[in-house]
N, C-alpha and C positions, 0 to 999 in steps of 0.2 A: 182558894181565891174565888170570891163570888163574882159572877158575871153581871148581875144586877142587884139592886138593893133588896129584892124579894127572894133572892136565891140563898140557899143555906146548904152547908155541907151535910150530907146524909151518909152514914156508913153503908157500905156495899152499893152505893149508887155508881154506875159506870163512869169512869174517868178516862179521858182521852190520853193515850200514851204519848202523844206529840206535845200538846199544849198544857196538859195537866188539869184542864177544867172538867167539872162534872157536866155531863151532857144530858139533855132531855130529849134529844131526837135520835131515834134508832132508824137505821136504813139498811137496805140490802141491795147489793149489786152482784152481777154474775161473778163466780169464782175466778174466772180468767181475768176479768178486769181488776178485781181485788189484788190478785197476784202481780199484775203489771204495775199497779200504783203503789201499794203499800210495801215498804222494805221488808225483806224476809224476817228480820228480827222482831217485827211488830205484827206478823200475820195472825197470831193468836190473841192479840190484845184488842182493845177498843180504840178506834180512830174516829173522832167526831167528823160530821159531815163537812164542816168548814175546813178542817185540816186535810181531809181526803180530797176535797176540791182543789185546795192549794197545791198539794203534791201532784195531783193529776195534771193540773195546768202547767206546772213546771216541767213535767215529763211529756207534755203534748198528747196526753191520753184523753180521748173523747169517751166519756162514761155515762152521760145523761140517759142515753138510749137503753142502758143496762139497769137502770134503777127500777126495781120491781116491788119494793115495799118501803114504806116510811111511816113512822108513828111518833107521837109525842108521849113521853112518859113523865107525867107530872107528879105532884104530891097527893092529889086526890082524884086524878082522872088519867085515863089512857085513851088516846085518840089515834085511830088508824086512818091513814090517808090513802086515797086511791090516786095513783099516778095516771092522769089522763093524757098528759103531754109532757115531754121532756126534750129539751134542745141543748145541744152543745154550742157554746159561744166561742170556741177557740178560733 
């Protein structure tokens, strides 16, 4: 399922275990936060940022402070982002 008209399915592109969409954003949070948010059966799969945030919100887990890496993986470019500020809005 394409997210936008410009998106296309690409073999071996990471796909979210929750929503099934191919994701172009990679992120990393502390292992302890990941373990609290993501159900054990999905610990070794990919969970997109949107689903991670949805699950964390439902569980009342504040996670923004733990975000230490994020990047965009496109078709012709890779962009690394520096997290300068992160706030939890729970």
